[in-house]
N, C-alpha and C positions, 0 to 999 in steps of 0.2 A: 638307528633312526637319526636322520639329520635334525638338528635343533634349529628352529626358526629364528635365529638371531637377527635376521634382516627383514623381519616382519613385525608390525607393531603389536601383535597379540602376545601377551605374556602373563604369567602368574607372578604376583608381587607378594613376597613373604615378609611379614613383619616379625623378625626374630626377637625383638624386644617383647612382643606379645607372648611368645612362647616362654621366654624367661620369666615374665610376670606371672603367667599361669602356673608354672612350676613353683615359683617362689610362694605364691598364695597357698598352694597345697602343702608345701613344706612347713609353713607357719602353723597349720592345723594339726600336724602330725606329732605324736609323742617324740621326745628326744631320742628314744631308743630305736625309732623306726627310720628306715632308709627309703629313698625314692629312686626307682629305676625307670628311666624314660623309655617308652616303647617307640622305636623308630623303624619298625618293620615297614615293608611296602613303600620304600623310599620316603620314610617319615610320613606315612599316610598321604603321599603325594606332595609333601612340602619340601622334600629334600632331606635325606637321612643324616648326612654329615653335618649340615648347617643346623638342623633341628637338634641334633645331639649336643653340639657346642653351645647352643642357646639354652638348652635344658640344664647343662652343667653349670652355667652361670647362675641359674635359678636355684641350684642346690641339689640337682640329681647326682647320685654317687655311682650309678651304673646304668646299663642299657639293656633292653630286650629287643631281639629281632626274631624273625620267623625261620630264616634259612641260613645255612652256613655262609653263603656268598655275601649276605648282608653284614654278617659279623666281620668277615675279612675286609669288606669295604671300609668299615669303621677303623679297624686296625691299620690299614694302609693309609688312612687319613691322619694317623698319628694319635688316635684315641687309645689311651692305655687303661682306662677304667674297666671294671668288671663288665663282661658281656655274657648274657644268657640267651641261648638259642631255644626258643619256646617249642619247637617242633622236633620231630625225629630226624636224626642224622644217620646216614648209612655207616655201618661199621667200617667200611673201606676208607672213610675219611677221618678216622681217629687221629692219624698223624697230623692232619691239619688242625684239628681241635687243640692238640698239644702245642703245635708250632705257634699258633696265634693266641695261646692261653685263653681258651674259651670254655665256658660252662655249657653243658648240654643236658637236655631233658631226656629222662629215661622213663619208658612207659611199659616195658615188658621184662619179664625174667630172662627170656631168651636173649634179648639185646645185651643185658648185663653179662650173661655167661659168655657170649661171643666177644664182648668188649674185653673181659678179663683174659680170655684166651689170646686175643690179639695183642694186648698190652704186654703179656709175658714173653712175647716173641720179638719185641722191639726194645732197643736201647733208649731209655729215657730217664731223666733225673726227676721229672715232675709227674705226679699222678694226675689222672683225669678228674676234673671237677664235674659232679653230676647233681642235678635236681630231680628228685623223684616226683612224678606227676600222678595225682590221684583223680580219677574220674568219679565225681560225686553226683553226677546227673547231667553233664553236658553231652555225654554219649559220643565223645570224639576220640581222645586218646587218654591213656592213663590206667593205673591199677584200679581194680573195681571194688576192693574191700580191704579190711584190716589184715586179713590173713596173707594175702598176696603182697600187700605193702610191707608187712613185717618180714616176709621172706626176702624181699628185695633189699630192705635195710640191713638184714643180717648178712646177706651175701656181700653187700657193699662194704660193710664194716670189717669183714674178714679178708678183704682184698687190699693189700698195701698199694696197689696201683690205682686205687680210686679214693676220692675224697667226697664224702656225702655233704655237699654244701647246702642243699635246699630241699624243701618239701612244699608242694603247692597244689592248689586246685583252681578251678575257674567257674565262676557263677554265671549261669545263663540268663537269669532274670533280675539281676541287681538294678536294672534301669526301669523296672516296671512298678506300678502302684501296688499290685498284689504281691505280697512278700511271702506267701505260703510256700512256694517252691524254693525260694531263696533260703527260707528257714530250714527246709528239708535238707538241702545241700549242706548248709552250715552244720547241722547236727551230724550228718554223716561224716564230715571232716573232723569234727570234734571227737566223735566216737573212735575214729582211726587214730587220732593223736593220743587218746587215752590208753591205747593198746601199746604204744611205743615207750620203751624204757628211757630214751633220750631223744632230743631233737637236734637238727642241724643248725648251722649258723643262721640260715634264712628260712622262715616259715611265712609263706605269702599266699594270700587269697584275693587281695584287693586290686581289681582292675579299676578303671576310672569311675565306673558307676558305683562300685562297692566303696571306694574311697570317699566319694561325694555324699552318698546317702546311707552308708552303713559304716561310719568311721570308727565305731567301737568294736569292729570285728577282729577276731584273733589274727595275729601276724605281726611281723616286724619289718615288712618290706611292702611297698606299694608299687604296682606296675601301672604307671600313669600313661595312658595312651591318648585317646581322642580328646580328652579334656585339656591336655597340654597344648593342643592346637586351637583351643578356644571354642570347642563345639560341645554342646550338651549331649551326653550319651543317650539320653532318653528322647531326643528330639525336642518335643514340647510337653512331654507327659509330666515331668517333675521339675520343680523350680530349682535353680542353681543355688547352692548354699553361699556362694560368693560369685561375683561377676566373672564370667569367662570371656576373654578377649580374643575374638577370631583373628588368626594370623594370616589368612590367605585372602587375597583379592585377585580377581581376574579382569583384565582390562584389554582394550584394543582401541582402534580408531576407525572412522569411516574412510573407506577407500574410494567410494563413488556415491554420489547423490544425484538422483534424477527425478523429474516429475513425470509420472505416468498418467495417462488419461483414464477415464472410467472404462471398465471392461477389459483391462489388461490382466493377463494371467502372470503369476509369479512362481518360479521354482518348478522342480520336477513334478510331473503329474498334474500341474495346473490346479493345485489344491486351494489356491487363494486368487480371487479376482478383485481388482480395485472397484470399489463401489462409487467412487467419484474421482476427481483429480487428486492424486496422492503423491506426497514426497516419499520416495523409497531410498533408504540408505543400505549400502552393502558393507558388511563387517567381515574381515578375513579370519574367520574361525568356523570350524565345522565338526562333523562327527569324527573325523580322523584325529581331532584334538581332544576328543572326549566331550564335546558340546553336542549332545545326542539329538537325533531326529525327533524324538518325542518332546523336545522342548519347543516345537512349533506352537505358537499361541502364548508362550511365556513372554515376559517383558524384560528389557534391559534399560539402563539409564543413560540418557544423553542430556547433559546440562541439567541434571536433577529431575528430568521428566521421564516417566515410564513410556517406553516405546515397544510395541508388540512385535514379536518375530512373526513375519508373514511368509507363507509358502514353506515348503519343506526345506529343512536345513540340509545343505549340501556337504560333501566331504571336506571342503576347505573354506566355505563361505556361507553366510546366512544373510537374509534381508530383513530389515526392520522398517516399520511405518513411522515416519517422522511427523511431528505436528506442523512443521514449516521447513523452509529451506535451511539447511545447516551446512556449514563449510566442511569440505573434505579435510580430513585430518583431525576432526573433533573427537575428543575422547569418548569412548563407549565403555561403561562399567557393567560387566555381566555379573560379577559378584563383588560386593563391597559398598562403600559409601560414595555418594555424589550429591553435593549441594543439599544436604539435609535428608536425602532419601537413601534407603538401604535395601540391597538385595542380599539375602543371606544364603549360605549353602543349604540350609534347611528348607528354604523356599524352593530352591532348585530340586532338592530331593523329593519334596511333596509333589511337585509337578511330574516328576518321573516315577512316582509311586515306589520310592525306595528310601534308603537312609543316606545321611550325608557322608558316612564312612565310604560308601560305594562311589559317591560323586567325587570325593577327593582322590580316591585311588584310580578313578577312570581317566583322569586328565593325562593326556599323552605326553611322552618325553619330547615330542616335537615342539611343545610350548616351553620356552625358556623360563627358568625361575630367577627372578630378580630379588635380591635380599637387601633389606634395609634395617 
């Protein structure tokens, strides 16, 4: 996809905010705990490489991604720190895992057996580093109980071509007020640990929400994701233990301003009609950029004043109602601060009846990322 460098619409990423968010979490951690920054999905839409570099400045000692290609991207950008792939990688790509010195998640005995078979047929000096994933109640990927986990550990330890580097699970409700299911998952993980004779270098259960609201949980590594970008994992359900600084702003400018008389329709489907003479401004952003049609009726900021989006959002443009005539080229803030007023990603998420994670990941590659 072509990047719109010659259009005024852009995402502005404050890398210092990422650094500060990571630094603030590192200050709360025990000295024996490490922080791995989660930069999957292009750094939650913020830019994976730039986010990783900013996180490292804040004290991150490693990184987590979701897929092999994301890990390779970091390596090719010159990042040499440990990288863990959180999802399953096909056996046929083991050579790439070794070539790029990557750690991989293991979720089944079958994968382990196939990996060992594959590794015995290739010439390599370095063993494959694995993290065993335990499913304590997420219902996604991982070993289901102590017995199968122990079998995986024993097989791993018997194979010289493998290094058991980590053991982990993922909590599904760490960002909720009711902690009963969280406690259930935690107990399941503790029960599994109690059945193991030894533990690997890394034992990790803390995603952002667990790190923020359950800091005393077992483990010696934190996987800091959404919080490092300055967003509260719970939305507005739980108060932040320390201020999170949002890193992303979305801005554009007005490309046309016109005065329309009463009774004029605006946009596809004629879903909005002017109720009087109205100043209408056009902004060069649309649903192809991730500024979705359901945001009709939402407001953006122009000179610190909230201006409603009127008419259906188009693929490449949307229209807003202005309080008065405003010059073409005037800045439009869709997410961020403007003259004392703020539009947050959480506000966008609430309008879309979703979560800010999805909003951040929906922003198209067509919008350039500007880093400051």
